[in-house]
C-alpha positions as CSV (number, residue, x, y, z in Angstrom):
1,M,0.0,0.0,0.0
2,R,2.9,2.3,0.8
3,K,4.3,1.7,-2.7
4,K,1.0,2.6,-4.3
5,R,0.8,5.9,-2.3
6,F,4.3,6.8,-3.3
7,R,3.7,5.9,-6.9
8,G,0.5,7.9,-7.0
9,L,2.0,11.0,-5.4
10,F,5.1,10.9,-7.7
11,F,3.2,10.4,-10.9
12,N,0.4,12.9,-10.0
13,A,3.2,15.4,-9.5
14,V,4.7,14.5,-12.9
15,L,1.2,14.8,-14.6
16,A,0.5,18.2,-12.9
17,L,3.8,19.7,-13.9
18,S,3.4,18.3,-17.4
19,L,0.0,20.0,-17.8
20,I,1.3,23.2,-16.3
21,S,4.2,23.3,-18.7
22,L,2.5,22.0,-21.9
23,V,-0.9,23.7,-21.9
24,P,0.6,27.2,-22.1
25,F,3.1,26.0,-24.6
26,V,0.3,24.7,-26.9
27,F,-1.8,27.8,-26.5
28,V,1.1,30.1,-27.2
29,G,2.1,28.0,-30.2
30,I,-1.4,28.2,-31.7
31,H,-1.5,32.0,-31.1
32,L,1.9,32.5,-32.7
33,T,0.9,30.4,-35.6
34,R,-2.1,32.6,-36.3
35,V,-0.1,35.8,-35.9
36,N,2.6,34.4,-38.2
37,S,0.0,33.5,-40.8
38,R,-1.4,37.0,-40.9
39,L,2.1,38.6,-41.0
40,L,3.2,36.1,-43.7
41,Q,0.1,36.9,-45.8
42,H,0.8,40.6,-45.5
43,E,4.4,40.0,-46.7
44,I,3.1,37.9,-49.6
45,F,0.9,40.8,-50.7
46,Q,3.8,43.2,-50.4
47,K,6.0,40.9,-52.5
48,Q,3.3,40.6,-55.1
49,Q,2.8,44.3,-55.3
50,T,6.5,44.8,-55.7
51,V,6.5,42.3,-58.6
52,A,3.4,43.9,-60.2
53,R,5.1,47.4,-60.0
54,R,8.2,45.9,-61.6
55,L,6.2,44.6,-64.5
56,V,4.4,47.9,-64.9
57,S,7.8,49.6,-65.0
58,V,9.0,47.2,-67.7
59,V,5.9,47.8,-69.9
60,Q,6.0,51.6,-69.4
61,S,9.7,51.7,-70.1
62,Y,9.3,49.7,-73.3
63,I,6.5,51.9,-74.6
64,S,8.2,55.1,-73.6
65,H,11.5,54.0,-75.1
66,T,9.8,53.1,-78.4
67,S,7.8,56.3,-78.4
68,E,10.9,58.4,-77.7
69,F,12.8,56.6,-80.5
70,F,10.3,57.9,-83.1
71,T,10.0,61.3,-81.4
72,V,13.8,61.8,-81.4
73,F,14.1,60.5,-85.0
74,I,11.5,63.1,-86.1
75,D,13.2,65.9,-84.2
76,L,16.7,65.0,-85.4
77,H,15.4,64.6,-88.9
78,T,13.9,68.0,-88.8
79,D,17.2,69.5,-87.6
80,F,19.7,67.4,-89.6
81,G,17.7,65.5,-92.2
82,G,18.6,67.7,-95.2
83,H,15.0,67.7,-96.6
84,A,11.9,69.3,-95.4
85,F,9.6,66.3,-94.9
86,L,9.8,62.5,-94.3
87,N,10.2,60.4,-97.5
88,E,10.0,56.7,-98.3
89,Q,13.7,56.2,-97.5
90,D,13.1,57.6,-94.0
91,L,10.2,55.2,-93.4
92,D,12.3,52.2,-94.7
93,Y,15.2,53.4,-92.4
94,L,12.9,53.4,-89.4
95,R,11.6,49.9,-90.2
96,Q,15.2,48.8,-90.5
97,K,16.3,50.3,-87.2
98,E,13.2,49.1,-85.4
99,P,12.5,45.5,-86.6
100,T,9.3,45.3,-84.4
101,V,7.6,47.9,-86.6
102,S,4.9,46.1,-88.7
103,S,3.9,49.1,-90.8
104,L,4.4,52.9,-91.1
105,S,2.1,55.4,-92.7
106,L,2.6,59.2,-93.2
107,L,-0.8,61.0,-93.1
108,N,-1.6,64.6,-93.9
109,V,-3.7,66.7,-91.5
110,Q,-6.8,65.6,-93.4
111,G,-6.1,61.9,-92.5
112,Q,-5.1,61.0,-96.1
113,E,-2.2,58.5,-96.5
114,V,0.8,60.2,-98.2
115,L,3.4,57.4,-97.8
116,S,3.5,53.9,-96.3
117,S,6.0,51.2,-95.6
118,G,5.4,47.6,-94.6
119,E,2.3,45.5,-94.6
120,S,-0.6,47.0,-92.6
121,D,-2.9,44.6,-90.7
122,D,-6.6,45.6,-90.8
123,V,-7.0,45.3,-87.0
124,F,-7.2,49.0,-86.4
125,S,-9.9,51.2,-87.8
126,Y,-8.6,54.6,-88.9
127,N,-12.1,56.0,-89.0
128,S,-12.7,55.4,-85.3
129,L,-9.1,56.4,-84.3
130,W,-8.8,59.5,-86.4
131,P,-10.7,61.9,-84.1
132,Q,-8.5,60.9,-81.2
133,I,-5.3,61.2,-83.4
134,V,-6.5,64.7,-84.4
135,Q,-7.1,65.8,-80.8
136,T,-3.8,64.4,-79.5
137,C,-1.3,64.9,-82.3
138,I,-2.6,67.9,-84.2
139,V,-4.4,69.9,-81.5
140,Q,-2.4,69.0,-78.4
141,R,0.8,68.3,-80.5
142,V,1.8,65.3,-78.3
143,N,2.3,61.7,-79.1
144,Y,-0.7,59.3,-79.2
145,I,-0.5,55.8,-77.7
146,G,-3.5,54.0,-79.0
147,P,-5.2,50.6,-78.4
148,V,-3.8,47.1,-78.7
149,A,-5.3,44.5,-81.1
150,F,-4.5,40.9,-82.0
151,S,-3.5,40.0,-85.6
152,P,-3.6,36.3,-86.6
153,T,-0.5,36.8,-88.7
154,R,1.6,39.2,-86.6
155,G,0.3,38.6,-83.1
156,W,-0.3,41.5,-80.7
157,L,0.1,45.0,-82.1
158,V,0.0,48.5,-80.5
159,F,-1.0,51.6,-82.5
160,M,1.0,54.8,-82.1
161,A,0.9,58.2,-83.9
162,F,3.4,61.1,-83.8
163,P,3.1,64.7,-85.0
164,V,5.5,65.8,-87.8
165,Y,6.6,69.4,-88.4
166,E,8.3,71.1,-91.4
167,N,10.8,72.4,-88.8
168,L,10.9,72.5,-84.9
169,D,10.2,76.2,-84.7
170,E,6.8,75.8,-86.3
171,K,3.7,75.4,-84.1
172,R,1.5,74.0,-86.9
173,V,1.6,70.2,-87.4
174,S,2.3,69.3,-91.0
175,G,1.4,65.6,-90.8
176,V,1.1,62.5,-88.7
177,L,3.3,59.4,-88.6
178,S,1.2,56.3,-87.7
179,V,3.0,53.2,-86.5
180,Q,1.8,49.6,-86.0
181,L,4.3,48.0,-83.6
182,Q,4.6,44.3,-82.8
183,L,4.9,43.5,-79.1
184,E,7.2,40.5,-79.4
185,S,10.1,42.4,-77.8
186,L,7.8,43.3,-74.9
187,G,7.1,39.7,-74.4
188,Q,10.8,38.9,-74.2
189,L,11.4,41.7,-71.7
190,L,8.5,40.5,-69.6
191,M,9.8,36.9,-69.6
192,Q,13.0,38.2,-68.0
193,S,11.0,40.0,-65.3
194,F,8.2,37.4,-64.7
195,P,8.3,35.8,-61.2
196,L,9.0,32.0,-61.1
197,E,6.9,31.2,-58.0
198,M,3.8,33.3,-58.9
199,E,1.4,33.7,-61.8
200,A,1.5,37.0,-63.6
201,F,-0.9,38.5,-66.1
202,V,-0.9,41.7,-68.2
203,V,-4.4,42.5,-69.4
204,N,-5.9,45.3,-71.5
205,A,-8.9,47.6,-70.6
206,Q,-11.3,44.8,-71.6
207,Q,-9.5,42.4,-69.2
208,G,-8.2,40.4,-72.2
209,V,-4.9,38.6,-71.4
210,I,-2.0,40.0,-73.5
211,A,0.9,38.5,-71.6
212,Y,1.1,35.6,-69.2
213,N,4.2,33.9,-67.6
214,G,2.5,30.5,-68.2
215,V,3.4,30.6,-71.9
216,S,6.9,30.2,-73.3
217,S,7.0,33.5,-75.3
218,G,5.5,35.7,-72.6
219,L,2.7,36.9,-75.0
220,M,-0.5,35.0,-75.5
221,A,-0.5,33.3,-78.9
222,K,-4.2,34.2,-79.3
223,P,-7.0,35.6,-77.1
224,N,-8.1,33.2,-74.4
225,P,-11.8,33.7,-73.5
226,Q,-11.5,31.5,-70.4
227,L,-8.6,33.5,-68.9
228,Q,-10.4,36.7,-69.9
229,N,-13.5,35.6,-67.8
230,E,-11.2,34.9,-64.8
231,M,-9.5,38.3,-65.1
232,R,-13.0,39.9,-65.1
233,E,-13.9,38.1,-61.9
234,I,-10.6,39.2,-60.3
235,H,-11.3,42.8,-61.5
236,E,-14.8,42.8,-60.1
237,Q,-13.8,41.3,-56.7
238,L,-10.9,43.6,-56.2
239,A,-13.3,46.6,-56.7
240,G,-10.5,49.1,-57.0
241,E,-8.3,47.7,-54.2
242,N,-4.6,46.8,-54.9
243,T,-4.7,43.5,-53.0
244,G,-7.3,40.9,-51.9
245,E,-8.4,37.3,-51.6
246,I,-10.2,36.1,-54.7
247,H,-12.7,33.2,-55.0
248,L,-13.1,32.3,-58.7
249,S,-16.2,30.5,-60.0
250,N,-14.1,27.5,-61.0
251,G,-13.2,26.9,-57.3
252,R,-9.7,28.4,-57.3
253,H,-8.8,30.6,-54.3
254,W,-6.1,33.2,-54.9
255,L,-4.1,36.0,-53.2
256,V,-4.0,38.7,-55.9
257,A,-2.1,42.0,-56.1
258,S,-2.7,44.5,-59.0
259,A,-1.1,47.6,-60.5
260,D,-2.2,50.0,-63.2
261,I,-0.3,50.8,-66.4
262,N,-1.8,54.3,-66.9
263,M,-0.4,55.2,-70.3
264,L,-2.1,52.1,-71.9
265,S,-5.1,51.6,-69.5
266,W,-3.7,48.1,-68.9
267,Q,-3.5,46.3,-65.6
268,V,-1.0,43.8,-64.1
269,Y,-2.2,41.0,-61.9
270,V,0.2,38.9,-59.7
271,A,-1.5,35.8,-58.1
272,Q,-0.6,33.0,-55.7
273,P,-2.7,30.2,-54.2
274,A,-4.4,31.4,-51.0
275,N,-2.9,28.5,-49.0
276,T,0.7,29.7,-49.7
277,A,1.0,31.1,-46.2
278,S,-0.3,28.0,-44.5
279,K,2.0,25.8,-46.6
280,L,5.1,27.9,-45.7
281,I,4.2,27.7,-42.0
282,F,3.6,23.9,-42.3
283,E,7.0,23.5,-44.0
284,S,8.7,25.6,-41.4
285,T,7.1,23.5,-38.7
286,I,8.3,20.3,-40.4
287,H,11.8,21.7,-40.7
288,S,11.8,22.6,-37.0
289,L,10.2,19.4,-35.9
290,G,13.5,18.0,-34.6
291,G,14.0,21.1,-32.4
292,V,10.4,20.9,-31.1
293,L,11.0,17.2,-30.2
294,R,14.2,18.0,-28.5
295,L,12.5,20.8,-26.5
296,L,9.7,18.4,-25.5
297,L,12.3,15.8,-24.4
298,I,14.1,18.4,-22.3
299,M,10.9,19.5,-20.7
300,V,10.0,15.8,-19.8
301,L,13.4,15.2,-18.3
302,F,13.2,18.5,-16.4
303,I,9.7,17.6,-15.1
304,L,10.9,14.1,-14.0
305,G,14.0,15.6,-12.4
306,V,12.1,18.3,-10.5
307,S,9.4,15.8,-9.4
308,Y,12.0,13.3,-8.1
309,W,14.0,16.1,-6.4
310,V,10.9,17.6,-4.8
311,I,8.8,14.5,-3.9
312,I,11.4,12.0,-2.7
313,P,12.8,14.3,0.1
314,I,9.2,14.7,1.2
315,T,8.0,11.0,1.2
316,R,11.0,9.5,3.0
317,P,10.8,11.7,6.2
318,L,7.0,11.4,6.1
319,E,7.3,7.6,6.1
320,R,9.4,7.6,9.2
321,L,7.1,10.1,10.9
322,R,4.2,7.9,10.1
323,K,5.9,4.9,11.7
324,A,6.7,7.0,14.7
325,A,3.0,8.2,14.9
326,L,1.9,4.5,14.7
327,R,4.3,3.6,17.6
328,L,2.9,6.6,19.5
329,R,-0.7,5.4,18.9
330,E,0.3,1.9,20.0
331,G,1.4,3.2,23.3
332,D,5.1,4.1,22.9
333,D,5.3,7.2,25.0
334,V,8.9,8.1,24.1
335,I,9.8,9.0,20.6
336,H,13.5,9.6,20.2
337,R,15.1,11.8,17.6
338,Q,16.9,8.8,16.1
339,D,13.5,7.3,15.4
340,V,12.5,10.3,13.2
341,D,14.4,11.5,10.2
342,I,14.6,15.3,10.7
343,P,16.1,17.0,7.6
344,H,16.9,20.7,7.6
345,N,13.8,21.7,5.8
346,E,10.0,22.1,6.3
347,I,9.7,18.3,6.9
348,G,12.3,18.7,9.7
349,D,10.2,21.5,11.1
350,L,7.2,19.2,11.0
351,A,9.1,16.6,12.9
352,E,10.1,19.2,15.4
353,V,6.5,20.2,15.8
354,F,5.6,16.5,16.3
355,L,8.2,16.2,18.9
356,E,7.7,19.5,20.7
357,M,3.9,19.4,20.2
358,S,2.1,22.6,21.0
359,E,5.1,24.6,22.4
360,V,6.3,25.6,18.9
361,L,3.0,25.3,17.0
362,H,2.4,29.1,16.9
363,A,6.0,29.8,15.8
364,R,5.8,27.2,13.0
365,R,2.5,28.7,11.8
366,A,4.2,32.1,11.7
367,E,7.0,30.6,9.7
368,L,4.5,29.0,7.3
369,L,2.7,32.3,6.8
370,A,6.0,34.1,6.2
371,A,6.8,31.4,3.6
372,Q,3.5,31.9,1.9
373,N,4.0,35.7,1.8
374,E,7.4,35.2,0.3
375,L,6.0,32.9,-2.3
376,A,3.3,35.3,-3.2
377,A,5.8,38.1,-3.5
378,S,8.0,35.9,-5.7
379,N,5.0,35.0,-7.9
380,Q,4.0,38.7,-8.1
381,E,7.6,39.6,-9.2
382,L,7.6,36.8,-11.7
383,E,4.3,37.9,-13.2
384,E,5.6,41.5,-13.5
385,R,8.8,40.2,-15.2
386,V,6.7,38.2,-17.6
387,E,4.5,41.2,-18.4
388,E,7.6,43.4,-18.9
389,R,9.2,40.8,-21.3
390,T,5.8,40.5,-23.1
391,R,5.7,44.3,-23.6
392,E,9.3,44.3,-24.8
393,L,8.5,41.5,-27.3
394,Q,5.4,43.4,-28.6
395,A,7.4,46.6,-28.9
396,A,10.2,44.8,-30.8
397,T,7.7,43.1,-33.1
398,S,5.9,46.5,-33.8
399,Q,9.3,48.1,-34.5
400,L,10.3,45.3,-36.9
401,V,7.0,45.7,-38.9
402,R,7.5,49.5,-39.0
403,N,11.1,49.1,-40.2
404,E,10.0,46.8,-43.0
405,R,7.3,49.2,-44.1
406,L,9.8,52.1,-44.1
407,A,12.6,50.2,-46.0
408,T,13.0,52.8,-48.8
409,M,16.0,54.0,-50.7
410,G,16.4,56.9,-48.3
411,Q,16.7,54.6,-45.3
412,M,19.1,52.4,-47.2
413,A,21.4,55.4,-47.9
414,S,21.2,56.4,-44.3
415,I,22.0,52.9,-43.1
416,I,24.9,52.7,-45.5
417,S,26.2,56.1,-44.4
418,H,26.0,55.4,-40.6
419,E,26.5,51.7,-40.4
420,I,29.3,51.2,-42.9
421,R,31.2,54.4,-43.1
422,N,31.6,54.7,-39.3
423,P,33.2,51.2,-39.0
424,L,35.3,52.0,-42.1
425,A,36.5,55.2,-40.4
426,V,37.4,53.2,-37.2
427,I,39.3,50.6,-39.3
428,S,41.1,53.4,-41.2
429,N,42.1,55.1,-37.9
430,A,43.2,51.8,-36.5
431,T,45.3,51.1,-39.6
432,R,47.0,54.6,-39.3
433,L,47.7,53.8,-35.6
434,I,49.3,50.5,-36.5
435,K,51.5,52.2,-39.1
436,M,52.6,54.8,-36.5
437,L,53.3,52.2,-33.8
438,V,55.2,49.7,-36.0
439,K,58.3,51.6,-37.0
440,N,59.8,49.0,-39.4
441,P,56.9,46.8,-40.4
442,D,57.5,43.5,-42.2
443,I,56.9,43.4,-45.9
444,K,53.8,41.2,-45.5
445,I,52.4,43.5,-42.9
446,S,52.9,46.5,-45.1
447,R,51.2,44.7,-48.0
448,Q,48.2,43.7,-45.9
449,I,47.9,47.3,-44.5
450,G,48.0,48.6,-48.1
451,I,45.3,46.1,-49.1
452,I,43.2,47.3,-46.1
453,E,43.6,50.9,-47.1
454,A,42.8,50.1,-50.8
455,E,39.6,48.2,-49.8
456,I,38.5,51.0,-47.4
457,K,39.0,53.5,-50.3
458,Q,37.0,51.2,-52.6
459,A,34.2,50.8,-50.1
460,N,34.0,54.5,-49.5
461,G,33.8,55.1,-53.2
462,I,31.0,52.6,-53.5
463,I,29.1,54.3,-50.7
464,S,29.6,57.7,-52.3
465,E,28.3,56.4,-55.6
466,V,25.2,54.9,-53.9
467,L,24.5,58.1,-51.9
468,G,25.1,60.3,-54.9
469,Y,22.5,58.3,-56.8
470,V,19.8,58.2,-54.2
471,R,20.2,61.8,-53.0
472,S,17.7,64.1,-54.6
473,R,17.8,67.9,-54.6
474,E,16.4,70.6,-56.8
475,P,18.8,71.4,-59.7
476,I,20.6,74.8,-59.5
477,L,20.4,76.0,-63.2
478,N,23.0,78.4,-64.6
479,K,23.6,79.7,-68.1
480,V,27.0,78.4,-69.4
481,D,28.9,78.3,-72.6
482,V,28.9,74.5,-73.2
483,N,32.3,74.6,-75.2
484,R,34.2,76.4,-72.4
485,Y,32.4,74.3,-69.8
486,I,33.5,71.0,-71.5
487,H,37.0,72.4,-72.0
488,D,37.4,73.3,-68.3
489,I,36.3,69.8,-67.3
490,L,38.9,68.2,-69.6
491,I,41.7,70.4,-68.1
492,S,41.0,69.1,-64.6
493,Y,40.3,65.5,-65.6
494,P,43.3,63.2,-65.2
495,I,43.9,61.6,-68.7
496,P,46.2,58.5,-68.5
497,P,49.4,58.8,-70.5
498,N,48.5,55.9,-72.8
499,I,45.3,57.8,-73.9
500,T,45.3,60.4,-76.7
501,L,42.8,63.2,-76.1
502,V,41.2,64.8,-79.2
503,E,39.0,67.9,-78.7
504,K,36.4,68.8,-81.4
505,L,34.5,71.7,-79.8
506,E,32.5,74.1,-81.9
507,A,34.2,77.4,-82.6
508,Q,31.0,79.4,-81.9
509,G,29.8,79.7,-78.3
510,I,26.6,77.7,-77.5
511,A,24.6,78.6,-74.3
512,V,22.8,76.0,-72.3
513,K,21.1,76.2,-68.8
514,I,22.3,73.4,-66.6
515,D,23.2,72.4,-63.0
516,M,26.9,72.6,-63.4
517,E,27.9,70.2,-60.6
518,E,25.4,67.5,-61.6
519,M,26.2,67.7,-65.3
520,K,30.0,67.7,-64.5
521,Q,29.6,64.4,-62.6
522,A,27.7,63.0,-65.6
523,V,30.4,64.1,-68.1
524,C,33.2,62.8,-65.9
525,N,31.5,59.5,-65.5
526,L,31.4,59.2,-69.4
527,F,35.2,60.1,-69.4
528,S,35.9,57.4,-66.8
529,N,33.8,54.8,-68.7
530,A,35.7,55.6,-71.9
531,V,39.1,55.4,-70.2
532,E,38.2,52.1,-68.6
533,A,37.2,50.7,-72.0
534,M,40.7,51.4,-73.3
535,Q,42.9,49.5,-70.9
536,N,45.6,49.1,-73.5
537,G,45.5,52.7,-74.7
538,G,43.6,54.5,-77.4
539,T,42.0,57.8,-78.5
540,L,39.4,59.7,-76.4
541,T,37.4,62.1,-78.6
542,V,35.3,64.8,-76.9
543,G,33.3,67.3,-78.9
544,T,30.2,69.3,-79.4
545,K,27.9,69.8,-82.4
546,A,25.2,72.4,-82.6
547,G,21.9,72.0,-84.4
548,R,19.1,74.4,-84.9
549,N,17.6,74.0,-81.4
550,V,19.7,71.4,-79.7
551,V,23.4,70.9,-79.0
552,C,25.1,67.5,-78.9
553,I,27.9,66.7,-76.4
554,Y,29.6,63.5,-77.6
555,V,32.3,61.3,-75.9
556,A,33.9,58.6,-78.2
557,D,36.5,56.0,-77.4
558,T,38.3,53.3,-79.4
559,G,37.7,50.6,-76.8
560,S,36.1,47.2,-77.0
561,G,32.6,48.5,-77.5
562,V,29.3,47.7,-75.9
563,P,27.6,44.4,-76.9
564,E,24.2,45.1,-78.5
565,K,22.4,42.7,-76.1
566,I,23.2,44.9,-73.1
567,R,22.8,48.4,-74.5
568,E,19.3,48.6,-73.3
569,Q,20.4,47.9,-69.7
570,I,23.6,50.0,-69.3
571,F,21.8,53.0,-67.8
572,A,19.8,50.8,-65.3
573,P,20.9,51.2,-61.7
574,F,23.3,48.6,-60.3
575,F,23.8,47.0,-63.8
576,T,27.5,46.3,-64.5
577,T,29.7,43.9,-66.4
578,K,32.8,44.7,-64.3
579,A,34.2,42.4,-61.7
580,R,34.0,45.2,-59.1
581,G,31.7,48.1,-59.2
582,T,28.2,49.3,-58.2
583,G,26.8,49.8,-61.7
584,L,25.8,53.4,-60.9
585,G,28.2,55.3,-63.1
586,L,26.0,55.4,-66.3
587,A,22.9,55.4,-64.1
588,V,24.0,58.8,-62.7
589,V,24.5,60.0,-66.3
590,G,21.0,58.9,-67.3
591,K,19.5,60.5,-64.2
592,A,21.4,63.8,-64.7
593,V,20.4,64.0,-68.4
594,G,16.8,63.1,-67.5
595,R,16.6,65.8,-64.8
596,H,17.7,68.3,-67.5
597,E,15.0,66.9,-69.8
598,G,17.7,66.0,-72.4
599,K,18.3,62.8,-74.3
600,I,21.2,60.4,-74.3
601,F,22.1,57.9,-77.1
602,I,24.8,55.3,-77.6
603,S,26.3,54.0,-80.8
604,S,28.8,51.2,-80.5
605,Q,30.6,48.6,-82.5
606,E,32.3,45.7,-80.8
607,G,36.1,45.9,-81.3
608,V,35.9,49.4,-82.7
609,G,34.6,51.6,-79.9
610,S,31.6,53.5,-78.5
611,C,30.2,57.0,-78.7
612,F,27.8,58.5,-76.1
613,Q,25.8,61.5,-77.2
614,I,24.0,63.9,-74.9
615,Y,21.4,66.2,-76.5
616,L,20.5,69.4,-74.6
617,K,18.3,72.3,-75.8
618,I,20.1,75.5,-76.6
619,Y,19.2,78.3,-74.2
620,R,18.1,81.4,-76.0
621,N,15.1,82.9,-74.1
622,I,14.5,83.4,-70.4
623,G,12.6,80.4,-69.0
624,D,13.3,78.2,-72.1
625,T,14.8,75.1,-70.4
626,R,12.6,72.3,-71.7
627,Y,13.6,69.8,-74.4
628,G,10.2,68.5,-75.2
629,K,7.4,66.2,-73.9
630,T,6.1,62.8,-74.8
631,R,2.8,61.5,-73.6
């Protein structure tokens, strides 16, 4: 019977401690799982929106680049073409330079076709489009980006129209150049930007699917009515919101983020199954199952150890005390101390109470009350600590969410400036101190110190490039003579001895209105790019050429040239083909030219060299600082 009592007390203690430990563990785990699921779904929506905005940027950049190609050609032709109006050779040249052009037509202001080149598909109705063309190109004198249609022979086509002038000083439009452009190149660009783990759709104003990452070419081979119905359901259920959970009529449940392509009245949808968050949490739980099992095993061993350590010292003295009480009941008047196990704890106190009877009962009760008060105070302190830690955890979680929402390029620049430059300064100071303390350093030590200083200089240069790119301020415009301005920059720029410099500046002064510091950085970046392209020496040619309304600043080298497949990307931030570098040099050039509303072009031939041309409008009248607009 004694064994049963012992076993019952021990195992009841184990069960009680197990419940006390495991029940909060389970409830906290369920709560954290729900919280993580909501946070993960929010992160999925943010990632989808980022992907959707990237696809919108790709489409807008493609359409803008193509539109600017025709606009710049018309402007340059008016300035330098040698004849007053476009002819058939010009149209054929345009089709040769832009292979995606399906057909070109030159219309007069009455809408009559004067010239044409290429085969026109009858998917666009000039009768329905002409009023919009007149309003946009002839009345407003801006470019017209028209609708998109599907041709069975040429695939998806977009219609564009551009105003044509006899010369740039005229305000009356002399004609309209209409273009039917194939979107095959857009499909290739989208295929490079489409996400792998999500489904992405580019739809027109009627929710017809134009591009989809589920097809190999990026563009739909033909209109798909089933996908169009699904896109209409998504559009209706989103009801103007950027994100949401969508329940399609075919039973599919999606998490969808959308973004608008305003210039085309298109939309981009990025979708993932709605159970993505629960799958990720389940996979994470499976991956961490070993750790959970180890934690449970540690908890079980801890409970068993605590139970044995607490219960056994209690049961053994109680058993002896029980035997002494039985002897006392049976008539044994004398209970000796050696008959009772009196440990130095509460059980020993109980034995003393048993031996001393009522003399010390009051004192022991006081001690018991004091112990209870101490335990209550300890519990209260423990609860306050738990509440404090809970508040700290909640504050840390809220701060983390805020930091993720505020992760912008400005914060990134600030973090780089404070978190990298300061340690670099400490390392640089430590390096100088080592050089001062070590009078005759070993050659290896000197080499390593040199490597450290070079890497610090490289890192500071990268930080300066990044900060220079992300910083934004209003340009400070000043009127300057562009020839003298370029000549002064060349005087201060260090040209390597193996590079031959050739200046071809116009003899006549040409005035432009620019931010001198920003444009100087852009021109120096072009010089540096040209010098780096001529590692084995060559000729650097810098010159200017004035037109009727614009001036061209060109920088040419005899280096290896720029491969045609990457010319579209060289002005993109962080794109580089060098082993080391940030890829911001030409991005700074593009940004500076864009802020001055100018244009930059590159002509290059592999093995022969490259030529970068910056076009800025000549400053003649007060307030005349704009190059032109493209809608």
